[in-house]
C-alpha positions in Angstrom: 3.7 -15.6 -3.8 1.6 -12.6 -2.9 4.1 -10.3 -4.5 2.5 -11.0 -7.9 -0.8 -9.8 -6.7 0.7 -6.7 -5.1 2.6 -5.9 -8.3 -0.5 -6.6 -10.5 -2.4 -3.9 -8.6 0.6 -1.5 -8.8 0.9 -2.1 -12.5 -2.8 -1.4 -13.1 -2.6 1.8 -11.1 0.6 3.0 -12.9 -0.7 2.2 -16.3 -4.0 4.0 -15.7 -2.3 7.1 -14.4 0.3 7.2 -17.2 -2.3 6.7 -19.9 -4.6 9.3 -18.4 -1.6 11.8 -18.5 -1.0 11.0 -22.1 2.3 9.3 -21.5 3.9 7.1 -24.1 6.2 5.3 -21.7 6.7 4.9 -18.0 10.4 5.3 -17.1 10.4 4.9 -13.3 8.2 3.8 -10.5 8.9 4.3 -6.7 7.2 2.2 -4.2 7.4 2.1 -0.4 6.3 -1.1 1.3 6.5 -2.3 5.0 8.5 -5.3 6.0 5.5 -6.6 8.0 3.7 -7.2 4.7 6.3 -10.0 4.3 6.8 -9.0 0.7 10.3 -9.8 -0.6 12.0 -7.0 -2.5 13.7 -9.2 -5.1 10.4 -11.0 -5.8 8.6 -7.6 -6.2 11.1 -6.6 -8.8 10.8 -9.9 -10.6 7.0 -9.7 -10.6 7.2 -6.1 -11.9 9.4 -7.1 -14.8 7.3 -10.1 -15.7 3.9 -8.4 -15.5 5.0 -5.2 -17.3 6.2 -7.0 -20.4 4.3 -5.7 -23.5 2.8 -2.8 -21.6 3.6 1.0 -21.4 5.6 0.1 -18.3 8.0 -2.4 -19.9 11.6 -1.5 -19.0 10.6 1.0 -16.3 12.9 1.0 -13.3 11.2 -0.1 -10.1 12.6 1.6 -7.0 11.5 -0.2 -3.8 12.0 1.3 -0.3 11.4 -1.2 2.5 9.9 0.4 5.7 11.1 -1.0 8.9 8.5 -2.0 11.6 7.9 0.6 14.3 5.7 0.2 17.3 4.5 2.2 20.3 4.2 0.7 23.8 0.6 0.9 25.1 1.9 1.2 28.7 4.7 3.7 28.6 4.3 5.2 25.1 7.9 4.4 24.0 8.3 4.2 20.2 10.9 1.8 18.8 11.9 -0.2 15.7 12.0 -4.0 15.8 12.0 -7.1 13.6 8.9 -9.2 12.8 9.1 -11.3 16.0 10.4 -9.1 18.8 7.7 -6.5 19.5 7.9 -6.2 23.3 8.8 -2.7 24.5 12.5 -2.4 25.1 11.9 0.2 27.8 9.4 -1.6 30.1 9.3 -5.1 28.6 5.5 -4.8 28.1 4.4 -7.2 25.4 1.4 -5.0 24.4 2.5 -2.7 21.6 0.8 -1.0 18.7 2.3 -1.3 15.2 2.6 2.2 13.8 4.7 1.6 10.7 5.8 -1.4 8.7 2.5 -2.6 7.1 2.1 0.2 4.5 2.3 0.0 0.8 2.5 3.3 -1.1 3.1 4.3 -4.6 5.5 7.2 -4.1 6.1 8.4 -7.7 5.7 7.6 -11.4 8.0 9.1 -14.0 6.8 9.1 -17.6 7.6 10.3 -21.1 4.9 12.6 -22.6 5.2 13.6 -26.2 5.4 17.3 -27.1 2.3 18.6 -28.8 3.2 20.1 -32.2 
């Protein structure tokens, strides 16, 4: 289950950023991850909930956007979306394609509560 490792890294990054900003609580985290990473959205959410217990991130909503695979044909240049297994160009049937989206993992946003200074 590599999702635990992914979310441990995300949690460390979020905690550090929130604490550096003087936050008392993280309320929401948005993450984009490509389907070609083979990460499963429900398992990512489960890992987030389990790992964030007892931290500044406990109870924060995790919003996950899954990025569909997209490739470019090296022969004709056609760009197209596909599943994990069917990467041949639908225009010229060339099996040689370059993956241009679907493997990314990006922390899009973090929402936090910061106390007012008095």
